[in-house]
N, C-alpha and C positions, 0 to 999 in steps of 0.2 A: 348123242344130243340130248340134252333135258328137255322135258316138255315146256319149260319156261322159255328156253331159248327158241324152241320150234315156233311157238307163238309169237315170240318177239320178233323174229324173222320173217314170219309171213306176213305180218300186219305192217311191219316197220315201224309202228307205234309213231305215226306221224302227229304234229301238234301245229297250231296255225296261231303262234301268238302275234304275228304281225301281218299286215297286207303287203300285196306286192310293191305299192307304192312306198310304203314305210321301209320297206326293205330296200328298194333303189335309193331312197334318200340316205340310209345308213351306208350304203356302199358309196354313194357320192361324197358324203362327208368324210368317210375312210380314207378314200384316195386324195384327198386334200390336207390330212394330216400331215405335218412337218415336225412336230416336236419329237425329241429323242424319246426312248421308252427305258425303263429301268429293266434289267433281267430278272427272271424268278424262277424258282424251280417247279416242276410238276412232277407228280407221282410218276414212276416207270411203268407201272402196270398197264398192259394194253387194254385198249377199248374192247377188242373182242372178247378179251377173258372177262371183263368185269364192265359191261354195258352200263353207262352212265345216265340214269334218268335226269329228267329237268327240262329247263328251257332249251330249246333248239338255237336260240339266236347266239351269234358269235361273241366271245367275251371281249371287253376292251382291255388293250395291252397298257394304258396308261393308268398305273396303280398307284401313283404319288399321292399322298394326303394332303401335302402342302408343297408351296411354291415358294424359292429364294427370290429375295427382293431383287429387282433389275440392278444391273452393275452401275449404271449411271446414278440411281439413287442412293447408292453406298456411297458413290464417290462424291455426290451433292452433300450428302450428310457430314462426310469427313472434313471437306474442305470448309463447310459453314461452321464448323466447331472453332476453326482458327481465324475467322473473320477474313478469309481470302476472297469473299464474295465481292469486296470493295474494290478488288483489282481483275476485271474483266478478262483481259489478256492472259494474266497469270492463271485464274481460275480454268478459262478454256484449255490452254497448255497443259495443265495437270489432269484436266479429265481426259484428254485425247491419250495422254501417256498411260495414264490408268486403265483405259479401255483397250489400248493396244497390248498392254502387258498381260491384262486379264484373258483376253483372247488366245495369246501366245501359250500362256501357262496351260490354258484348257485344252489346246491339241496337244501339247507334250505330255498331259499327265492322264488325258482321257483313254481308258482302256477300250473303248468303244469306237476310237476313230480308225476308220478303214480308208486305205487307198483305194481309189476308185478305178482307175484303169491309167493306161498310157497315152489317153486323149488330152488333148489341150486342157488344163486344169479350170481355165475360165469358163471354157464352154461346158465342160462337165459340171461345174456348180451351177449353172443357169439351167442346164438340163434337169437337175433333180429338184427343181421347183422354186429356188429363190427369186426367178423372175417371174414367176406366176405360171410359167409353161405347163406344169403339172396341173394346176388348178384349172387354167383355161382349157386344156385339152378334156379334163374330165367333164366339163362343163358341156361337151359336144355329146357325153352320154355312151353308155355301154349297154345294148339292148339286153333285157333279162326276160326268158320266157315267162308268160303268166300261166300260173296253175289255175284249175278250176276253183279251188277254195284257199288258195294262198297258203297252203301246206309247206313245209320245209323239211330237212334232214333232221335228225335228233343229235346228230354228232356236233360237237363245238370245236372252237380253235384249240381249246385244252387237250381233247383227245386227239386232234391231228398231231400236236406237238408231240404227245405221249407215244402216237403211232411211228412217228420221225425216230424217236428215240431208239424203237425197237427194229425198224426197218433198215436203217444204215448199216449195220454190220451183216444183215442178210444180204443187202445189194452187194456188197464187197465180195461176196461169194457166186457171184453171178458166172455161168458159164462163158457167155457172150460178153466180152469185156468192152469190144468197141462194136456196139450196136448201131453203125452208121445206117442212115434211112429206116431206123426202128425206133422203139420208144426209148426216150432217156430216162433220167432219174425221175422227175416230177411225175410222168404218167406212170412209170412202174410203180412208184408209191401209193399214186391214187388208186390204181387198179388193186393193189395188195390190201390197202385200208378198206376200200368199199366190199371187197369180197370177205375179209375177215370179219366184216360188221355184220354182213347180211346173212353168213353162214348158209348159203344156198345147199341144195341137196344134190345139184349137179350144176355144171359150168360150160356153157357154149361159147365158142371163139369163132368168129368169122374173119379169116386173115389171120395167118400165124408167121409167116416168114421164116426166120431161122429158128423159130420156137421160145423167144424170149418172152412173149406174153404167157405162153403156155408155163414156162419155168416160174413166172410171177404168181400165177393161180396156184400152182402146185406149192409155192412157199406158204400162200395164204391158207390153203386147204388141203393139208398133207394127203388126206384118204379120200377126197371127193373126186368122184368120176369128172372128167373133162372130155367134151366132144370137140374136135378141131376141123373147121371146115376151111381149106386152103387149097389153092390150084396145085402147088408144087408142094412134096412132101418134104418137111424140114430135114429128114436124112439125107436129101440130095446135096444140102449145103455141107455136109460133113466131109465131102471130097476136097471142098476148098478151103475149110477153116472151121472154127467152133460153131456149133448147132446146138440144139437141144431138142430130143425126143423122149417123150413121156411113156412109161409102161403102163399106166393106167389112163391113157388117153384113146379113144377112138378116133381116128383119123378120116375124114373123108378128103382124099387128097389124091393127085395123082390121077389114075385112071378110074378111082373111085370117087372122084370130085363131084359134089352136086351144089349148086348155088343154095343159099340160105333160104330163098324165097321159093325154092322147088322141094325141099324137104317135106316129107309127111312126118311131121313133129309129134303128132299123136302116137303114130306108130311106133317111131324111134323111140320115145321116152317112155312108152308103155312096156318095152322089152326090158328097159332097165328098172322096172317098177317105179316110175315116176308118174303121178296122176294128178298132182297140185302144181299147177305152172307158175303159182306165186313164190314158188321155193325153187326156181330158176334164174340164174344170173346169166345174161347173154351180152357179150363185149363185141363190138364191130370196130376192126381196124382194116377195113377192105376197101376205102375209098369209094364207096356207092353213094349215089343220092340217099341222104338221110331220111327224107320224106317217104322215098319208095321203102327203105329199110323199117321205118316207123309202122308203115301200114301192113307190112309183111309181119311183123312181130305181133301187132294188135290182132291181125286175122288168126294167127297160129295160138293166141292167148297168153302170151307172155307181159309180164308186168316190171321186171327190173332190167334196164338197159343202160350199157355204158357205150359212148362214142369216143373214140380216142381223138380223132382229128376234127375237133368243132371249129372249123375256120372261121376267121372273122369275114366279114362283108369286103368283098374286092380281093380276096385271096384263096387259095387252095384249088384242089382239082375236082371238088365235088359240092353239090349243095348241102349246106350244114344246118342243123338246128339253130346256130347263132343266126346265121344269115336269113334262115325262115322269119326268126322273131325279130330282126331289124325291121321295125315299121314306125312310119309317121306317128301313128296313134299310141304307141308305147311309148314312156318316158324313157329318154336315153336313146330312142331309135330314130332312123330318117336321117337323111344327109341332103345338103346343097351342093349343088355343081358350079355355084357361082365362083369364078376364079378370083374374085377380089374380096371374097368373105373370110371372116376370121378362121373358120374352119379351114379353108385352102391354105391361109398363113401359117397356121399352127401345123398342119399337116406336113408342108414343106419343110419346116424346120426339123419335126422329128424325124423325119426321112432322113436325114443326115447322121442320125445316130443309132437308128433301129433297122436293121436290115429287112424285116418284114413290115415295117410301117409303109402306109399307102398314102400315095398323095391325090390330090383330085382328079388328075390327069389318068390316072390309075383306076381310080375308083369309078369314074363315070363313062359310059359307053354312048353309043349314038342316042340322040334325042334325051340327053340327060339321064340316061337309065343307070341307077347306082346299084339296085339290089340285086342280090346273088352276087354273080362275077359280071358286071358291066351289063347286066340286064340278062344273063344268061343262066339256066339251071343246068349245071354241069353234072356229068354222072361218068362212072366206069373209068375212074383214073384220067379223066379230062378227055376221053374218047368219045364221049357222046354230049354235044352242046344244043341245047334248046331255048331259044329265044322266049323269054315270058314277059306279059305284060306286068305292070304293077297291080292291076286287078287280080291277076293270078296269083301274083305273089301275095297279096292281102288274103285272098281266099286259103292259101296254104297255112298262113299264120292262125287264122280262126280255127282251121281243122285241128292244128297241134293244140290249141288252147283248149279245144273240146274234149280231149283224150288226155291232157296233162295232169297228173296229180303232184308230182315234184320235179323241179328242175334244178340242178346244182352244178355249178362249174367249181372244178378243183382249182383252188388258187395256186399260184406258183409257190414253190418250196420257200423260196428266199428272195430278197430284194436283189436289184442287178448289181448295187456295189459289193454285194457279198459274193455273189455266184460268177460276176464279172460276165454274164451273158448280153450279148449285143443283138439278138437275133429278133425276138417279139418286143412289140411295144408294151412296156409296163402300164401305160395309159389306157390300155385296151384290155386290161385284164384286172380280176378281183385284187385287193391287196393281199400280198405275199403271208404266208403262215409265218415266217420270220421276216420282220421288216428290216429295212436299211437301218444301219447302226446298232443292231443288237448281236455284235460279233461273238460275244461272250456265250450267248445261247446257241448261236450257229455252230460255235467252236464246241460247246458240251454236247451237243447232238451228233457230234462226229462229221457233220457235213464238210468241214474244213478239210478233211482227209481224202474227199473225192476230187477227180480231175474236173476243172471247171467246164470242160466241153460236155458233161453229161447233163448240164442245165439247159442247153441250146435248143431243146426240142419240144418246148412248151406250145401247145397250141388248143389251149381251153377244153380239155377233157370234161365231159359232161356225164352225169348220172340222171336217168330219168326213171320215173315211176309214171307207168300209164294205165288206163282202163277205158272201157268202151264209155262212149259220149253219153251222157245223162238225156233221158227223153224230154 
């Protein structure tokens, strides 16, 4: 590794062009955009090979410099030339025929036109925003954890698209084709991209299952040591089907298993020649209380963390960062348990389309407790349930803010009309990297070659950078 890259990775070169409030506004506006976008080409070189300096804000996909006049204006101009405005009935009839013919031609000739799915067409049209549901749901907000100084990551949407172009053929070679109950494409790409960008000296994963995440880390950093902590060794799964065991990985598994919070990390890393903990990437896919893991990582001295299952409020089997940051005082946070509210109405409507959407009855527990999971702080694969008050929930959020330098949720790879995913509610996620309607880009990146089932495992994977609270 060159000195330049070493310095780059250690500091992560953070910048703060926008406040958290501005970022939230940008994300809200982005979720309400419905206009089509033109496809354009990006360089194929990877972000890891050539880090791109500059603004960390995401690029706008709307690159058009001019707009065509509306169809009805063209029709009006055409009709007025022949003096037909004197016959209102004839004028109206011609306008309607012209509009219908134009829309029919647009559907037939548009290369970006994509069939949505086998759902009822009228319902699907209204689902994707033409009745305002998308906008209304976005107005309910998506909580965004506030960092100490409003810093954000330095990579852009352009870097993510370049990364997708490189990662798709890698993903097609995965040893575990059907990774049921494990990571799908979205999170596999996110973990690979983050590891490639940071270039850590060592990677630690808590929770390996059959070894897919280990394989992803290895594809990102071929020569970097990996420490894998998992109760059952991945080799045990080889007896029943595909699994991955890495030769350059130290496994704390089986009889050697030790929980992440009980490891003497200073001793373990010193043996491997690692003294700079800012050069370590820690990946959690262990379904444990993320507040607990956050405190353990901070105590150990780690800075760069990725949580795979960052469950939304009212879902999941453990207390997540997103749940912690869902607060009444944060823009986009907090909920109402009033059954006749707009939130209840919209949630009920979206529940019909998205498997993981949560309605008011599911969201709210006893005494209108909506935080966490119906007022519970869950842990250890849902085996531990602790009822907490809103005051405790509030203090958890303030603690996270005191140590948080960067919070970045991985966007979905592509919009639901492209991936045909029906699991997570896109209204509760950042705008996708490849937005709906951009089929040519989706196809050029090779995403159309993948089975649609690999896009159904998205749970808001999040990257964090943390440090000790300021005095």
